[in-house]
N, C-alpha and C positions, 0 to 999 in steps of 0.2 A: 504494500500500500504506500502511496505517495501523498503526503499532506503538506499544506501550507498553514503555518501558525501566523495569525495577525494579532500581534500584541506589541504595540509600537512604543508606548510610554506609559507612565514615567518609569524611573529606575526601579522603584519598589514594585510596581506592577509587573515589570519584566521578570524580576527575581521571583515574584509570587507565581509565575507561570511555570517555573522550572520543575516543581514536583509533578505537575500534571503531565509534562513531557516525559519524565522518568516513568510514570505510571504507564503511559501509552507504549513506550518502548518495551516494557516488561510484559505487556499483554498482546502485542502485535508483532510477530516475528518479521524481520527484514523491513521494518518501517523506515521509510525515507522521509526526512523532515527538512523543509525550508522554513525560514522565519523572516517576516517583515518587521523591522524595528527601526526606531529613530536612530539616525547615524551616531549620535553621541553615546548610545547605549549598546552599539553593535558588538562590543567586546564580550558582553555577558552571554548571549546565546551561543556565541562562537566558542565558549568554554565548555559547552555541553557536548559530549562526544556523539550524541545522536543527531546533531544538526549538521546536515550535509552542506547547506548554503545559507548564509545570512544575506538578506536583501535589504540594504540600508535605504531609508527614506529620509529626506531632509525637510520634512513638512514644516517644522518650526522655523527653519531658516528661510524656506521658500516664501512663507507668508509675508515676509518683510520686503520682498522684491519680486512680486508675481509678474510684473510687466517687463522685467529685464530678459534679454535674450539668453543669458547664461542660465537663468532659472528655468526658462522654458526648455532649454536643451537638456538640463539635468532631469526634468520631469519626463521628457520623452524617453530618455535613457532608462529611467526607473520603470516606466510602463513597458518598454520593450523587454527588459530583463524579467519583469513580473510575468509576462505573457509567454515566455519561452516554454513553460511546462504546462501540462494538463494534470491537475491534481484530483485524486479521488475525493478528497475533502479539503475545504478551506475552513479552518477552525478559528473563529473570531471570538475570543474571550474578552475583547475590549468593550464591545457593546456601545460604540459611539458612531456618530454620523461619519466621522473621518475614517474610521475603520471599515464602515459599510462601503465607502467609495473604493477602498482598496479591494474589498471582497468582489465588488462588481467588475473591477478591471481584470482580476485574475480569472483563469479558466478552471472550472470545477464546481461541484456541488458545495453549497455554503451552509455551515452550521454554526450556531452560537446561542446566545441568551434568548429566552422567551421574552415576549413583549413586556411582561410585568417585572422582569428581573434585569433587563438591560439598563444601563445607566442613562442612555438616550433611547427611549422605547422605539422610536421610528426606525432605528437601525436594524431591528429584528424583521422588518417587513420584506427584506431582500433574501431572507434565509430559506433554505429548503428543509432544514430541521432546526427546531427551536427547543431548547432545554431549560426547564425552570431551575434556577439556582437561587434559593431564598436570600434576600438581602441581609438577613441577620446572621449569616454564616461568615466566617473569616474568608478573606479574599482568596487564600490558597485553596480552601475547600470549594469555593465557587468555581474556580478554574478547573479543579479536578472533576467536579460533577459535570460541567459543560463538556469538557474534552471526552470524558468517558461516554456520555450520552450521544455525542455526535459520532464517535468512532465505533460505538457498539460493544463495549466491554463493561463488566460490572464496575460501578463507582468504587474508588479506593479510599474514601474519606475517613474510614475507620482504621486504616493501616498507617504505619509510620511514614512520614514524608521523607523523601530523598531528593535533594536538589540536583545531585549528579554532576557537579562541576568538576572539570579536569583542568586544574590551574596550570597554565604554561609557565615556564621559566621566563622571568621578565627582569630586565635591568632597570633599576629605579633611578640611577644616576645621582644619588644623594648619599652623603655619609650620615647614617642614622645611629642612634644609641643602640647598644647591644640588646637592651631590654627596654620596652616602652609600651605605653598605653596610647590609644587614639581617642580623642574627644571630638565627636561629630556634633558640632554645635549649630550647624546651618540647616535651615529648613525654609521652604517656600512660603509658609503662612505664619504670620506674626503670632497667632494664638497658640501655635505649637512650640514656641520658643521657651526655653528654660531661663529663668531670670538671670541676668548678668551677675548679680551679686552672689547668687547661689553657685553659678559656674566658678566664680573666683574662689569661693570657700572650698568647693569640691576639688579644684585643681591644686590649691595650696595644701589641702589635706593629703592628696595623693603624692605630691612632691615630698611632703614631710615623711611619708612612708617609704621614700626612696625610689619612686617610680618617675621616669621621664614621661611627660604628657605632650603628644604631638597634636598640633592644631591645623588641620587642612582648611581650605576655603575655596570658593568658586566664583564669588562676585565681590563687589566693592563693600557691601554691607557686612558680609562675612569676614572679609579681610580686616575691616575696622574692628569687629568684635574680637577676632583672633589677636590683633595687636594689643587690644585692651586686656585680654585674658593672659597675654604673655607676662604682664606685670605681676601676675600671681604665680608665675613659674612655668607656664606652658611654652612650648617651642613652636613658633609659627613656621609652617612649611611654605615653600614656594607654590605657585599655582601648578597643579598636576593634572594629567589626563586620567581617564578612568582606569586604564591599564596600570598606571603607576600607583594610583590609590588602592587598587585591588591588591597589588603586591605588598604595599605597606601594611594594609589591614591584615593580610594573611600571615604576616610575620610578627604581628603584635602579640603582646601578652593578653590583651583583651581590649574591649571598646566600651565607651560610654557615650550615649547620645540621645537626641530627640527623635521624633517620628520622621525619619528621612530614609530614602532608598538605600543609602550606604549602610545603615544599620541592618537592613534585611540582607544585604550582600555579606555583611560580616557573619551573620548566622549561617548563610550558605557556605561560607569559607571555614566554618567550624571554629569560630573564635568565641570565647565566653564574653559575656557583657551584660550591661544593664540598660534598658530602654526607658526613657523619661517621657511620660505621656500626660502633660498637664491639661490637654484639651481633647484629645481623641481617645476612642475606646480601644484598649488593647485586645479585647475579645474579637474585634473586627479587623484591626490593623496592626496588632502587636507582632513583635519579632517572634518567630518560631524556629527552634533548633531541631535538628535531626535527633532521634532518641539516643544514639550513642555518641553524640557530640558533646562538647563542654556546655554547661548550662547557660541559658540566657533568660534573664528575668525582666519583666515589664512592670514599671511602677506608675501608678496614676493617682493614688490617694495622697493627700497633703502630707501625712506623716511619713509615707514612703519616699516622697520627693525631697525630704529634708536632706541637704547636702552631706551632713555627717552620716546619716543612715545610708545614703547612696555609696559614699566612699567605703564605709565599713563592709557593705555587701559586696562591692566589686573586689575589694582586696581579698575577701574570703573566697570568692569564686576563682580568682586567678591562682590562688594557693592550693586549690584542690588538685590532687594527682590526676 
């Protein structure tokens, strides 16, 4: 069987799709998989050994220059590449109008979310098979349900998750401490942020315990926050691409961070950590580790989010054998 996965963004959503792909491979012999994904996140599906071809799309970038000749040329190239294959199934777990447009451009039967469970319900109208995945389930379980329903094998939501990443050797190009933690402080929504004062207390506590704390960033606001937190003992990293960040996280003692895609990637890389959820529900969006991986805890109550409690918990996690 040959399938096309349409899961383009964001980073956390792409990571959440990996267990569904691992399920599919274990249930369907000789499965051939292509994956459409935003160009900035292409490194993630490329790390799954079942993915034959990653088809990058630059939709976020194209939107800024739709009238330019170079954008039109790139779009034509994308469509040409997309239509080279005929797929047995196009599996759309995104459930958005933008993913629907990709579905319609590709060759093959289309399956995805039912009208009531798609994030943008109209996207389900183009599908040949619609699978109900209740909104009160974790995103990983929704992806597993939809993928199993479309491809025709029993859902695996009660079995342990397996991200299935095969991390390639990557040169980071930086001199790093021998042992370090990574503080993932950046998030796209202000309500998800952990208070700056609490970050400062947390980083100072971790430094007092003898651990270096690295501070990555991806935009001007995150760089400003990282510079401020460096006054508490953190080490600000240069701007890095996703491959470099993946390598840095994979070699860390552990991670601490807010509701951001890199935290989910850290779990997929089998790093221990603590997720900080002051605004979102961990039951729906929390980080989930594989059963035999180091533990990953999600905190959302005020008492749990206290920086001293967070530091004590993280230090205990990374000291576990």
